[in-house]
N, C-alpha and C positions, 0 to 999 in steps of 0.2 A: 441242503444246507450250506454247501460251497457256493452255488450259485446265488444264493440268498444275499451270503456275507459279500460277493462280487457286488452285486446291485445296492446293498446299502454302502459299500465303500465308494461306489461310483457316485453315489448320490452325495455323498460327504465331501468329495472332491470338488462338485459341482457346485456344493455350498462355499467351499472355502475359495474358489473362484471368483464366486458373485461377490464376496465379501471384498475381495482385494481389487475388483474391476467397477463395481459400482458403488455410489455414494451411499452413506447410511445416517439414518434419523438417529434420535437418541436411544430408544430402546436397543438398536441394532448397535451402537457404539457400547451401550453397557454389557451387550450379550457377549461382544466380541473382546471387552475389556480393555480397549485402547481408543484412543482418539488422535487422527493423523493431522499433524498441523504444518499446513502448506506454506513455504516462504522463501524468501530470497534474502542473501545477505544485504542489506540495505541501512544505511545511517545507523541509528542506535535501535533500532526494532528488532533485527536480527543479526547478530555479529558475525555469524558463520562460525563460531568457535563455543558455542552452546549457551549463550547467553543473550541478553537483549530486552529492551521492555516487553514485546510481543511474545517472545519465549517466555518469559517468566510470567505474563499473564495467564498465556495457555496451559502453563504446566500447572499453573494454581487452579484454571477452570478443570483440568483432568482432576485433579486430587479431589476437588468438590463433587465431580461426578463418581469418584471411587474408581477412575480407571487409569491406565498407563499413558504415558506421553510418547507420542513417536514424531520424529521430526523428518519432512520431506521435502528435500529443496528442490526449487523449481527455477525458471525464469520468467522474464516479462510476456515472451512468447507464447508459453504455455501454460502459465500460472491458473487462468480461469479455465481453460480443457482439463486441467489436472482436476479441477474440482467439480465440475459439473459434466463431465465426461463426453463433450461435442467442444469441436474446432468452433471458433466465432470469426465470422467476417463482419466487419464493420464498413458501411458505406455511408457517406454521408450522416454521420451521427448515429444510424441505424445499426442495430446488431442482429445477425442473423447467424442460428447455429446450424453447422452442417455435419460433415462426417463424425461419426462417433469414436470416440479414443477412450483409453482406460482410466477411469476414476483414481487417483491416487491418494486424495486427502477428503478430511471431513470439515475443515475450516482454513480458510487463507486469514493470517493476521500477520499482517508485514508492512505497516503504514499504509495500508491499502486507501487511497483517493477514492472516495464518492463521485462518480461522474457519470453522466446520464447513459451513456452505452453500457455500462457494467451494470447499472441498475435494471437494465433490461434483461439480463440473463442470470444475475444471483440477487440473493436478498442479503442486504446489510444490517447490520447489528447497531445497536447502539454507540454513537461516535466515541472513539477512543482518544482522539488526537485532532486539533484544529490545524488548519493548512491553509496554505494560499501560494501562488506561484509568484516569484520574485524575479527582477532583472539584477543578475548580479555582474560586477566588472572586475579586473583586476585594482588594486588600491593606486596603482600609478597610472591609471586610465584618464585620459584628458575629459572622458565623459563624467559629468557632475550629476549627483541624484537630484531628484525633483524636489521641488518644494511643496510638502503636501499640503492639500486644500481643505481637508476634511471632508470631501466628497469623493467617496471611492471611484465613482465613474470617471470624473476628471483626472484624478489621479493615474487612473489605467490609461488613460488617453495620454497624458503627458509622459508617462513611462514609455509606452509604445513608440513616441514620436522620438525617443531615443536611438532606438533601433535603424532608423533610415541610415542606409548605407553602410551600416555595419553587420558583421557576421556575426551570427546567433546561434549557439549552440542549442539542440532540442534533441528529443527522443520520442520516437513514434511508439505507439501502441503502449504508452505509460502516461501520467498526468500530466507529462512533460511535452506531449505531443502536440506539435505547434498548429494542428488543425482545430484544437480545441478552442484556440484563443485568438484565430483567425491572424497569424503571423504574417501570412503570405501578404497580407495588405498593408503591411507597415514598411514595405521598401527595405527590408533587410534582406540580408544573404542568409538564407536559413541552411543550417548544416545538421543532418539528421546522424546522430552517431548512435551506434549498437554497442551492446554489452551492459554493463551492469550502471545504475543510476548513481553508485558511489564514485564513478570515473568522470563525473560531468565537472565538478570545480577542480580535479588535478589537472583534465584537459584544458580548462580555460587558463591554469597558470602555465601550463606549458605552451600556452600562445595559439592554440588549435583555431581559436576564434577571438573576437573583441570581446564579445559578452556571452553570456549564459544563461538560459532561465533555470532556476532550480525552485524546488518547494521549500517549505519552512524547515522542517526535520532536517533535512540534508544540505541546507544553508546555514542552520544553526550549529550544525557538526563540523562545517568546514570551515566557518568563521572562529570557532573555538580552536578547530586544529592548526589553522594556517593564520594566527594571529597576524593582524597587521597588512595582510597580503590580497583582502578581499573586501570589497564594499557593496552595499546594497544600493539599487540606484531608485527602486520604486517598486510598485505593484503591477502585476500582468492580469491577474485575475481577482474576481471579488473573494470574499471569504469562502473557503470550504473546509471539509471534515474528512477525517479518516475513520475508518471501522472495520470491523471482521466483517469477512463475506461466508455466506454458506450457500448450498445448492437450494434450490427453490423445492426439493424434496424434503430438506429437513428442517421443517416448522417448529417441531420439539425441541431441536437441537438449539436451534437459533433461539427460541424462548427461554431455554436453561441458561444461554450465555448471556443473554439480556438482565436476567436476573443478577447473575453472578457479576455481571461488569457493574450496574447500579450499586450492588451492596458493595463492592471493591470502591467504587467513586466516593462514598460517603463514610466508610471505616477506617479510612487511611491507609488502606493497602495500596491503592491508585496513585495517591500523591506522593508516597513514599518512592515508587518506583520513578515518576517524574523529576522527583529530586534526585535521582540516581542517574537519570539516563538524559534529562533535557531540562535543568534547573532554571534555565532563562526562558523557555516557553511562557511561563504565566505572566511574564512581565511584557510579553509581546501582545498574549491573547488574555487577558485577564475576565474577561466576560466567559468565556469557556470554562475555565477553572472555577468559577464563582459558586461557593457554597459546599464546594469539596474541601474535605479536611487535610 
């Protein structure tokens, strides 16, 4: 009997280790009674103090499943491995999974931009926010904004021309990775920072470079926070979207989230959060928010 109890105890410990180390689909999440939200303090998606648009959405998702919510803080270098359990090596836009690492969560919801290499290793849900990469300067910079042409390709070309002989801040392994937009061909001096994306605008204001690229949500937060100190010069990318990401081994959890987010986008829940955290976003991207209450 004692030996049998030790065997059962060992099996229970193995199961516990499995739930901590490996990703879970919907049935596993419900069985364990918790969904683990991987995020990074960034813009107004994850504040770092317990709120933010993605925090509130994921808490509501957890409630819809009848499970508890748990936040797991990550960083840009490990956020994908924390979800899929493998490190990712990206070469010329191609992602390759390599060494195994512990899985720490079930969903990335962090203002996570849909970019090609990420699509190779995770599954994205229904988009939750519009995005684009903009070139930003200090308000006192002699560099002037482009005159929009109503042709996005021409606007991008005009914007990139402003970078020549200027120092431009960027950040590798994020949506601001200079390789994604071929910034090396602009004639700019590319400065790749490390750390948090929230630090890009302050670094520009501290004169670490002449210009910086920022994505839409971070730019909107920065312009609101430092009124009159920054200006948008033009687009560096075509329009993009942000979405929650799931392991490719969690199709049912992804499906449940898609059902949840579509309902939230049409019953007023989602737009109430947009008005709270990004009130000016619909003015910049009316087509994305069209039809939402």
